C-alpha positions as CSV (number, residue, x, y, z in Angstrom):
1,M,63.6,-68.5,-81.5
2,T,62.9,-64.9,-80.5
3,A,59.5,-64.3,-78.9
4,P,57.2,-61.9,-80.8
5,I,57.3,-58.4,-79.4
6,R,54.0,-57.5,-77.8
7,P,52.6,-54.1,-78.9
8,P,52.3,-51.5,-76.2
9,F,49.1,-51.7,-74.1
10,P,46.6,-49.0,-75.3
11,D,46.2,-45.8,-73.4
12,P,42.7,-45.7,-71.7
13,D,41.7,-42.6,-73.6
14,S,42.3,-44.5,-76.9
15,I,39.9,-47.4,-76.1
16,T,36.6,-47.1,-78.0
17,P,33.4,-49.0,-77.7
18,D,34.4,-51.0,-80.8
19,S,37.9,-51.8,-79.7
20,A,37.1,-52.5,-76.0
21,P,36.3,-56.3,-76.4
22,S,39.8,-56.8,-78.0
23,V,41.6,-55.1,-75.1
24,V,42.3,-58.0,-72.7
25,P,44.5,-57.2,-69.7
26,T,46.9,-59.9,-68.5
27,T,48.5,-58.1,-65.6
28,E,47.2,-56.2,-62.7
29,A,48.8,-53.0,-64.1
30,E,47.0,-53.5,-67.4
31,L,43.7,-54.1,-65.6
32,L,44.1,-50.9,-63.7
33,T,44.7,-49.1,-67.0
34,C,41.5,-50.6,-68.4
35,L,39.5,-49.6,-65.4
36,R,40.3,-46.0,-66.2
37,S,38.4,-46.3,-69.5
38,W,34.6,-46.0,-69.3
39,A,34.4,-47.5,-72.8
40,W,36.3,-50.6,-71.6
41,R,34.3,-51.1,-68.5
42,I,30.9,-50.9,-70.3
43,Y,31.6,-52.4,-73.7
44,S,34.3,-55.0,-73.2
45,G,32.2,-57.7,-71.6
46,Q,35.1,-58.4,-69.2
47,L,34.1,-56.5,-66.1
48,Y,30.4,-56.7,-65.5
49,K,28.2,-59.8,-65.5
50,I,24.4,-60.1,-65.5
51,L,21.9,-62.7,-64.5
52,V,19.6,-63.5,-67.3
53,K,16.4,-64.9,-65.8
54,E,13.2,-66.2,-67.4
55,D,11.2,-63.9,-65.1
56,D,12.9,-61.0,-63.3
57,D,9.9,-60.8,-60.9
58,D,10.1,-64.4,-59.8
59,E,12.6,-64.7,-56.9
60,D,12.8,-68.4,-57.3
61,S,13.5,-68.3,-61.1
62,T,16.9,-69.6,-62.1
63,G,19.0,-68.0,-64.8
64,L,22.3,-67.8,-66.6
65,T,25.3,-65.7,-65.7
66,L,26.6,-63.9,-68.8
67,P,29.0,-61.1,-69.5
68,F,27.3,-57.8,-70.0
69,I,27.9,-56.6,-73.6
70,P,25.5,-53.9,-74.8
71,N,23.2,-55.0,-77.6
72,R,22.5,-52.8,-80.7
73,A,19.6,-50.9,-79.2
74,Q,21.6,-50.2,-76.0
75,R,24.6,-49.0,-77.9
76,T,22.5,-46.7,-80.0
77,F,21.0,-45.2,-76.9
78,L,24.4,-44.7,-75.3
79,D,25.6,-42.9,-78.5
80,R,22.7,-40.5,-78.3
81,V,22.2,-40.1,-74.5
82,H,21.2,-36.6,-73.4
83,N,20.7,-35.0,-70.0
84,R,17.0,-35.8,-70.2
85,N,15.9,-38.9,-72.1
86,T,12.6,-40.6,-73.0
87,I,12.7,-44.1,-74.4
88,L,9.6,-45.6,-76.2
89,K,10.5,-49.2,-76.9
90,A,9.5,-52.7,-77.8
91,R,9.6,-55.3,-75.0
92,Q,12.7,-57.1,-73.8
93,L,15.4,-54.9,-75.2
94,G,17.3,-54.7,-71.9
95,F,17.2,-51.0,-71.1
96,S,16.6,-51.6,-67.3
97,T,19.6,-53.9,-67.3
98,L,21.7,-51.3,-69.2
99,I,20.8,-48.5,-66.9
100,C,21.4,-50.6,-63.8
101,I,24.9,-51.4,-65.0
102,V,25.7,-47.9,-66.0
103,W,24.4,-46.5,-62.7
104,L,26.5,-49.0,-60.8
105,D,29.6,-48.1,-62.8
106,H,28.9,-44.4,-62.2
107,A,28.6,-44.9,-58.5
108,L,31.8,-47.0,-58.2
109,F,34.0,-44.7,-60.2
110,N,32.7,-41.2,-59.3
111,P,32.7,-39.7,-55.7
112,D,29.6,-38.4,-53.9
113,Q,27.1,-39.5,-56.5
114,A,23.5,-40.5,-55.9
115,C,21.9,-42.8,-58.5
116,G,18.1,-43.4,-58.2
117,I,15.9,-46.1,-59.8
118,V,12.1,-45.8,-59.7
119,A,9.9,-48.7,-60.7
120,Q,6.1,-49.4,-60.8
121,D,6.1,-50.8,-57.3
122,L,8.5,-51.3,-54.4
123,R,8.8,-55.0,-55.0
124,T,9.9,-54.5,-58.6
125,A,12.3,-51.7,-57.5
126,K,13.9,-54.0,-54.9
127,N,14.3,-56.8,-57.5
128,L,16.1,-54.4,-59.8
129,L,18.6,-53.6,-57.1
130,R,19.0,-57.2,-56.0
131,Y,19.1,-59.1,-59.3
132,K,20.8,-56.5,-61.5
133,V,22.8,-54.0,-59.5
134,R,23.8,-56.2,-56.5
135,F,24.4,-59.2,-58.6
136,A,26.7,-57.3,-61.0
137,Y,28.6,-55.9,-58.0
138,E,29.0,-59.4,-56.5
139,Q,30.5,-60.7,-59.7
140,L,33.4,-58.2,-59.7
141,P,36.9,-59.4,-59.0
142,A,37.5,-59.8,-55.2
143,F,40.1,-57.1,-55.1
144,L,37.7,-54.6,-56.7
145,R,35.0,-55.4,-54.2
146,A,37.6,-54.9,-51.5
147,S,38.5,-51.5,-53.0
148,F,34.8,-50.6,-53.3
149,P,33.4,-51.8,-50.0
150,L,29.7,-51.6,-49.1
151,V,29.1,-49.6,-46.0
152,K,25.3,-49.7,-46.2
153,E,23.2,-52.4,-47.7
154,T,19.4,-52.7,-47.5
155,A,16.7,-53.9,-49.8
156,E,16.5,-50.4,-51.1
157,T,20.0,-48.9,-50.9
158,L,23.6,-49.7,-51.6
159,E,26.2,-47.2,-50.4
160,F,29.9,-47.5,-51.0
161,G,32.5,-46.6,-48.4
162,H,35.4,-45.6,-50.7
163,N,33.8,-42.5,-52.2
164,G,30.4,-41.9,-50.5
165,S,28.3,-42.7,-53.6
166,R,25.0,-44.7,-53.4
167,I,22.3,-46.4,-55.4
168,E,18.8,-46.1,-54.1
169,V,15.5,-47.6,-55.4
170,G,11.9,-47.0,-54.7
171,A,8.4,-46.6,-56.1
172,S,9.1,-42.9,-55.9
173,L,12.0,-40.9,-54.7
174,R,11.7,-37.4,-53.2
175,G,14.1,-35.2,-51.3
176,G,17.8,-34.8,-51.9
177,T,19.6,-34.7,-55.2
178,F,20.1,-37.6,-57.7
179,Q,22.9,-37.1,-60.3
180,R,21.5,-40.1,-62.1
181,L,17.8,-41.1,-62.2
182,H,16.1,-44.0,-64.0
183,V,12.3,-44.2,-64.2
184,S,11.5,-47.8,-65.4
185,E,8.2,-48.5,-67.1
186,L,6.5,-45.1,-66.5
187,G,3.8,-46.3,-68.9
188,K,2.7,-49.0,-66.4
189,I,2.9,-46.5,-63.5
190,S,0.8,-44.1,-65.5
191,A,-1.8,-46.7,-66.3
192,K,-2.1,-48.3,-62.8
193,F,-1.1,-45.4,-60.5
194,P,-1.7,-42.1,-62.2
195,E,-1.2,-40.1,-59.1
196,K,2.1,-41.8,-58.4
197,A,3.1,-41.1,-62.0
198,K,2.3,-37.4,-61.5
199,E,4.4,-37.5,-58.3
200,V,7.3,-38.9,-60.2
201,M,7.1,-36.2,-62.8
202,T,6.6,-33.3,-60.4
203,G,8.5,-34.6,-57.3
204,T,11.2,-37.0,-58.4
205,L,12.5,-35.7,-61.7
206,P,13.2,-32.2,-60.2
207,T,15.7,-33.8,-57.9
208,V,18.0,-34.3,-60.9
209,P,20.2,-31.2,-61.5
210,T,20.6,-29.7,-64.9
211,S,24.0,-31.4,-65.3
212,G,22.6,-34.8,-64.3
213,V,21.1,-37.5,-66.4
214,A,17.5,-38.8,-66.2
215,V,16.2,-41.7,-68.3
216,I,12.5,-42.5,-68.6
217,E,11.8,-45.8,-70.4
218,S,8.7,-47.8,-71.0
219,T,6.5,-49.7,-73.4
220,A,3.3,-47.9,-74.2
221,E,0.6,-48.5,-71.7
222,G,-2.8,-46.9,-71.6
223,K,-4.2,-44.2,-73.7
224,S,-3.1,-41.1,-71.8
225,G,-1.1,-40.2,-68.7
226,A,2.3,-39.0,-67.7
227,F,4.3,-41.2,-70.0
228,Y,2.2,-40.5,-73.1
229,E,2.4,-36.8,-72.4
230,N,6.2,-37.0,-71.9
231,V,6.6,-38.9,-75.1
232,Q,4.5,-36.5,-77.1
233,R,6.4,-33.5,-75.8
234,A,9.7,-35.1,-76.7
235,R,8.5,-36.1,-80.1
236,R,7.3,-32.5,-80.8
237,A,10.7,-31.2,-79.9
238,A,12.4,-33.8,-82.2
239,D,10.0,-33.1,-85.1
240,S,10.6,-29.4,-84.8
241,G,14.3,-29.8,-85.2
242,K,15.1,-27.5,-82.3
243,T,18.4,-27.6,-80.4
244,L,17.6,-29.3,-77.1
245,A,18.3,-27.5,-73.9
246,K,19.6,-29.7,-71.1
247,T,16.2,-29.7,-69.5
248,D,14.5,-30.8,-72.7
249,F,13.8,-34.5,-73.2
250,R,15.4,-36.3,-76.1
251,F,13.1,-38.8,-77.8
252,H,14.5,-42.3,-78.4
253,F,12.4,-44.9,-80.3
254,F,13.4,-48.6,-80.5
255,P,10.9,-50.6,-82.7
256,W,10.7,-54.4,-82.7
257,W,12.0,-54.7,-86.3
258,D,15.4,-53.2,-85.3
259,E,16.1,-56.1,-82.9
260,P,17.9,-58.9,-84.7
261,A,16.6,-61.5,-82.3
262,Y,13.0,-60.9,-83.4
263,A,13.1,-63.2,-86.4
264,I,12.1,-66.9,-87.0
265,D,11.9,-69.4,-89.8
266,P,8.8,-68.4,-91.8
267,A,8.0,-72.1,-92.6
268,G,4.5,-72.9,-91.3
269,V,3.7,-69.3,-90.4
270,M,0.7,-67.9,-92.4
271,I,1.3,-64.3,-93.3
272,L,-1.9,-62.9,-94.9
273,P,-1.9,-60.3,-97.7
274,D,-3.2,-57.6,-95.2
275,D,-0.1,-58.3,-93.1
276,H,2.2,-57.9,-96.0
277,K,0.4,-54.6,-96.9
278,A,0.9,-53.3,-93.3
279,F,4.6,-54.3,-93.3
280,A,5.1,-52.5,-96.7
281,E,3.5,-49.3,-95.2
282,I,5.8,-49.5,-92.2
283,E,8.8,-49.9,-94.5
284,Q,7.8,-46.9,-96.5
285,E,7.2,-44.7,-93.4
286,M,10.2,-45.8,-91.4
287,G,12.7,-46.3,-94.3
288,C,13.4,-49.9,-93.2
289,L,13.3,-53.4,-94.6
290,I,11.3,-56.1,-92.8
291,S,12.4,-59.6,-93.9
292,N,10.2,-62.6,-94.2
293,R,11.8,-64.0,-91.1
294,Q,10.9,-60.8,-89.2
295,R,7.4,-60.9,-90.6
296,A,7.0,-64.4,-89.5
297,W,8.2,-63.6,-86.0
298,Y,5.7,-60.7,-85.7
299,V,2.7,-62.7,-86.9
300,S,3.6,-65.7,-84.8
301,T,4.0,-63.6,-81.7
302,R,0.7,-61.8,-82.3
303,E,-1.3,-65.0,-82.9
304,N,0.3,-67.0,-80.1
305,A,1.8,-64.9,-77.3
306,M,-0.7,-62.1,-77.8
307,N,-3.7,-64.3,-78.6
308,G,-4.3,-62.4,-81.8
309,D,-4.6,-59.0,-80.1
310,Q,-3.3,-56.5,-82.6
311,E,-3.7,-53.5,-80.3
312,L,-1.5,-55.3,-77.7
313,M,1.2,-55.8,-80.3
314,W,1.1,-52.1,-81.1
315,R,1.8,-51.4,-77.5
316,E,4.3,-54.1,-76.7
317,Y,6.1,-54.3,-80.1
318,P,5.5,-51.0,-81.9
319,S,6.6,-50.5,-85.4
320,T,6.3,-46.7,-85.4
321,P,6.0,-44.2,-82.6
322,D,2.4,-43.4,-83.5
323,E,1.5,-47.1,-83.6
324,A,2.5,-47.5,-79.9
325,F,-0.4,-45.2,-79.0
326,Q,-2.6,-46.2,-81.8
327,T,-5.9,-46.0,-79.9
328,S,-4.8,-42.7,-78.4
329,T,-3.9,-40.9,-81.6
330,A,-7.0,-42.3,-83.2
331,G,-9.0,-40.1,-80.9
332,A,-6.9,-36.9,-81.5
333,Y,-8.6,-34.7,-84.1
334,L,-5.5,-32.8,-85.3
335,A,-2.7,-35.3,-84.7
336,R,-1.7,-35.6,-88.4
337,Q,-2.1,-31.8,-89.0
338,M,0.1,-30.9,-86.0
339,A,2.8,-33.4,-86.9
340,S,2.9,-32.0,-90.5
341,A,3.2,-28.4,-89.2
342,R,6.2,-29.4,-87.1
343,I,7.9,-31.5,-89.8
344,Q,7.4,-28.7,-92.4
345,R,8.8,-26.1,-89.9
346,R,5.6,-24.1,-89.8
347,I,5.9,-23.7,-86.0
348,T,8.8,-21.2,-85.8
349,P,9.4,-17.6,-84.7
350,I,6.8,-15.4,-86.6
351,P,7.3,-11.6,-86.4
352,H,4.4,-9.2,-86.3
353,A,4.1,-7.4,-89.6
354,E,3.6,-3.7,-89.2
355,G,0.7,-2.1,-91.0
356,V,-1.1,-5.4,-91.5
357,P,-4.3,-5.8,-89.5
358,V,-4.6,-8.5,-86.9
359,H,-7.8,-10.5,-86.8
360,T,-8.9,-12.3,-83.7
361,F,-11.0,-15.4,-83.2
362,W,-12.7,-16.1,-79.9
363,D,-14.3,-19.0,-78.0
364,I,-16.5,-17.5,-75.2
365,G,-18.4,-20.6,-74.0
366,A,-20.7,-20.1,-71.0
367,G,-19.3,-21.6,-67.8
368,D,-15.8,-22.5,-69.2
369,G,-12.7,-20.6,-70.4
370,T,-12.1,-18.0,-73.0
371,G,-9.6,-18.6,-75.8
372,I,-8.5,-16.1,-78.4
373,W,-6.2,-16.6,-81.4
374,C,-4.6,-13.6,-83.1
375,M,-3.9,-13.8,-86.9
376,Q,-2.4,-11.9,-89.8
377,R,-2.9,-12.9,-93.4
378,I,0.4,-12.5,-95.3
379,G,0.5,-13.6,-98.9
380,L,-0.7,-17.2,-99.0
381,W,0.0,-17.8,-95.3
382,T,-2.4,-17.5,-92.4
383,R,0.1,-16.6,-89.6
384,W,-1.0,-17.1,-86.0
385,L,0.9,-14.7,-83.7
386,R,-0.5,-15.4,-80.3
387,Y,-3.0,-17.4,-78.2
388,I,-4.6,-15.8,-75.2
389,E,-6.6,-17.8,-72.7
390,G,-8.1,-17.4,-69.2
391,W,-10.8,-18.4,-66.8
392,D,-13.0,-16.3,-64.6
393,H,-12.1,-13.0,-66.3
394,G,-14.5,-10.4,-67.6
395,Y,-14.3,-9.4,-71.3
396,A,-12.6,-6.1,-70.3
397,H,-9.6,-8.2,-69.2
398,Y,-9.1,-9.7,-72.7
399,V,-9.8,-6.4,-74.5
400,R,-7.1,-4.7,-72.4
401,E,-4.6,-7.6,-73.0
402,L,-5.2,-7.3,-76.8
403,K,-4.9,-3.5,-76.8
404,D,-1.6,-3.8,-74.8
405,T,0.0,-5.4,-77.9
406,G,-0.2,-2.1,-79.7
407,W,-1.3,-3.9,-82.9
408,I,-3.8,-2.5,-85.5
409,F,-6.8,-4.8,-85.4
410,G,-9.1,-5.8,-88.3
411,R,-12.1,-7.9,-87.4
412,H,-12.9,-9.8,-84.2
413,F,-14.8,-13.0,-84.8
414,L,-17.1,-14.4,-82.2
415,P,-18.8,-17.9,-82.3
416,H,-22.4,-18.3,-83.3
417,D,-23.6,-17.9,-79.7
418,G,-22.0,-14.5,-79.3
419,R,-25.5,-12.9,-79.7
420,D,-27.1,-15.3,-77.2
421,K,-28.1,-13.5,-74.0
422,R,-26.7,-15.1,-70.8
423,Q,-26.2,-14.2,-67.2
424,M,-23.2,-11.9,-67.0
425,G,-22.6,-11.2,-63.3
426,D,-25.6,-9.1,-62.2
427,R,-27.1,-8.6,-65.6
428,I,-28.3,-10.6,-68.6
429,A,-26.6,-9.6,-71.9
430,A,-25.1,-11.0,-75.0
431,P,-21.3,-11.2,-75.3
432,I,-21.2,-9.1,-78.4
433,D,-23.2,-6.3,-76.7
434,L,-20.7,-6.2,-73.8
435,L,-17.7,-6.3,-76.1
436,E,-19.0,-3.5,-78.3
437,G,-19.6,-1.4,-75.2
438,I,-16.1,-2.0,-73.9
439,A,-14.4,-1.5,-77.3
440,P,-16.8,0.6,-79.5
441,D,-14.2,1.3,-82.1
442,W,-13.7,-2.4,-82.8
443,R,-15.7,-4.3,-85.4
444,F,-17.1,-7.7,-84.2
445,E,-18.4,-10.4,-86.5
446,I,-20.6,-13.4,-85.6
447,V,-19.5,-16.6,-87.3
448,P,-22.4,-18.7,-88.6
449,R,-23.0,-22.0,-86.9
450,V,-22.2,-25.3,-88.6
451,A,-24.9,-27.9,-88.6
452,N,-22.4,-30.5,-87.3
453,I,-19.3,-29.8,-85.3
454,Q,-17.5,-32.5,-87.3
455,D,-18.0,-30.4,-90.4
456,G,-16.4,-27.5,-88.7
457,I,-13.4,-29.6,-87.6
458,Q,-13.0,-30.9,-91.2
459,L,-12.9,-27.3,-92.4
460,L,-10.2,-26.6,-89.9
461,R,-8.2,-29.6,-91.0
462,S,-8.5,-28.5,-94.7
463,D,-7.1,-25.1,-93.8
464,F,-4.2,-26.3,-91.7
465,P,-1.6,-26.5,-94.5
466,E,-1.8,-22.7,-94.8
467,F,-1.1,-22.1,-91.1
468,Q,2.1,-20.8,-89.6
469,F,2.4,-20.4,-85.8
470,D,4.7,-18.4,-83.7
471,E,6.3,-21.0,-81.4
472,E,6.4,-18.7,-78.4
473,G,3.3,-16.7,-78.7
474,C,1.2,-19.7,-79.6
475,A,2.8,-22.3,-77.3
476,A,-0.2,-22.7,-75.0
477,G,-2.6,-22.9,-77.8
478,L,-0.5,-25.5,-79.7
479,A,-0.4,-27.7,-76.7
480,H,-4.2,-27.6,-76.5
481,L,-4.5,-28.4,-80.2
482,D,-2.2,-31.4,-79.7
483,E,-4.5,-32.8,-77.0
484,Y,-7.8,-31.9,-78.7
485,R,-9.6,-35.2,-78.9
486,K,-12.8,-37.2,-78.9
487,V,-14.6,-38.3,-75.8
488,W,-13.5,-41.8,-74.7
489,N,-16.3,-44.2,-73.8
490,S,-14.7,-46.5,-71.3
491,R,-17.7,-48.7,-71.0
492,Q,-17.8,-49.4,-74.7
493,G,-14.1,-49.1,-75.2
494,T,-14.5,-46.8,-78.2
495,W,-14.1,-43.1,-79.1
496,G,-17.3,-41.0,-79.2
497,D,-18.2,-38.7,-82.0
498,Q,-18.0,-35.5,-79.9
499,P,-15.0,-33.5,-78.6
500,E,-13.9,-33.9,-74.9
501,K,-15.0,-30.7,-73.1
502,K,-13.7,-31.5,-69.6
503,D,-10.0,-31.5,-70.2
504,G,-9.5,-27.8,-70.9
505,H,-8.3,-28.2,-74.5
506,S,-11.5,-27.6,-76.5
507,E,-11.5,-23.7,-76.1
508,A,-8.4,-23.3,-78.2
509,A,-9.7,-25.6,-80.9
510,D,-13.1,-24.0,-80.9
511,A,-11.6,-20.5,-81.2
512,I,-9.3,-21.3,-84.1
513,R,-12.1,-23.2,-85.8
514,Q,-14.0,-19.9,-86.1
515,Y,-11.4,-18.8,-88.8
516,S,-12.3,-21.8,-91.0
517,Q,-16.0,-21.4,-90.5
518,A,-15.8,-17.6,-91.2
519,K,-13.8,-18.3,-94.3
520,A,-16.3,-21.0,-95.5
521,S,-19.2,-18.6,-94.8
522,G,-17.8,-16.0,-97.2
523,F,-15.4,-13.8,-95.4
524,N,-12.4,-13.0,-97.6
525,F,-9.3,-12.3,-95.4
526,D,-7.3,-11.2,-98.4
527,T,-9.6,-8.2,-99.2
528,L,-10.6,-7.6,-95.6
529,G,-14.3,-7.6,-96.5
530,L,-17.2,-9.9,-97.0
531,T,-17.5,-11.4,-100.4
532,K,-20.9,-11.2,-102.1
533,S,-21.0,-14.9,-102.7
534,R,-19.5,-17.9,-101.0
535,P,-16.0,-19.0,-102.1
536,T,-16.2,-21.5,-105.0
537,R,-13.3,-23.5,-103.6
538,R,-15.7,-25.2,-101.1
539,R,-19.0,-26.9,-101.5
540,M,-20.8,-26.1,-98.3
541,G,-24.2,-27.7,-99.1
542,G,-26.3,-27.4,-96.0
543,M,-23.4,-27.3,-93.6
544,V,-23.5,-23.6,-92.7
545,V,-26.8,-22.6,-91.1
């Protein structure tokens, strides 16, 4: 009987992530062919092995040795990987393991490469090197280890003699160049060691060249800090639909409901109507379906592992990106309005319209910065062209900066305290008096004060759908509006009812708010004059004093 003819062994370039597990080498020549394929090495489950432990931080914990095969979340990330990446995720999806394996593979098969891993503390970093990278290396076939010899091995470094590449770990890494960098659990670093997180962002990340790859991954920890800010910037870029530069961070979100393992038998699990309502809202927002088995897992995990702490579930097992920072975004005054502006593409290049007057809106608080927004009213749109800010400058500086634009100006709106006299250098004067002296041909208006600042903020929120922003000219102001938030009362663990004034973001919000308050008080920007009566579209009551 004639033996069946074996089909030719595939070319390494033809091996794909889906076909890799079925490509099984039986000879040394076939194995060498497979080793030339990145997809085979990473996806086949036949080269790298991992140690699955109950507790990675417990050096005495035993575990199982299993083939490394990327799970669904890991495969999705590899399909979308960019030069700069930010991963917001649910717990235990294995991203640290994935990156450790990919970094090891990169170091073994590419010459003169430095791969770095930063963790929340040195002990955790050493454990990543020992139990993930070093373990996977030790499980390679003996002839491969002989081909890829270690010439330097410490608790913090592995260096390979065949090509000069190395893997280095630490609580922060400075100096030199890292072609690959992984920052694990930046959220925890931000919460526990904010200065260290700042050092990672300003000192470690710049070590990665533009052509390199950096991955920041974490669950959400804390209500602010480097990870939160990094996520928000990446989300804003994603929402705007802009083409990412190599130095822009791509946002990756991996919720709990997308992990197949997070499901149990619903028998015996009490899922309340409020829970079903919340799951339905998540399904509508995220375009997903959450089965009863998944709902049962979520409720059981919350009530048992998390002791009923819903906020902890939001952080550790987020359903949406906003939910991960629920307490943080709850304190942001304009979070929803800014997100809508980006999704609706209202932050975009906005040209200056010749012949249309530009109105300006100022915040000139005593003792803090000055913020100025420049606006043109075009049709039904309020178009913001530029935001100007500064500290410790006299009013002549801002007048000069505005005149340098060459624009035709309409009215310049100052806050209610623009007529209040204050110490101005060596004299006592009101801001409007000084400005009228510097620019006598300009017309300044004082915006009436609102009885309650919350009323003014609500007026601004109501006007936001008509706003368009020039993405370049207003970039600094938009960043401030994103971060404009309530004061956090750490002792009571709640948000206050007043804006935070110490973080440098309130000037931009106070300045743009003058537009809505001026409009509510009767100024008609379509006719460039004051109406004889207040607009009927708003009921002001006793709000405007």
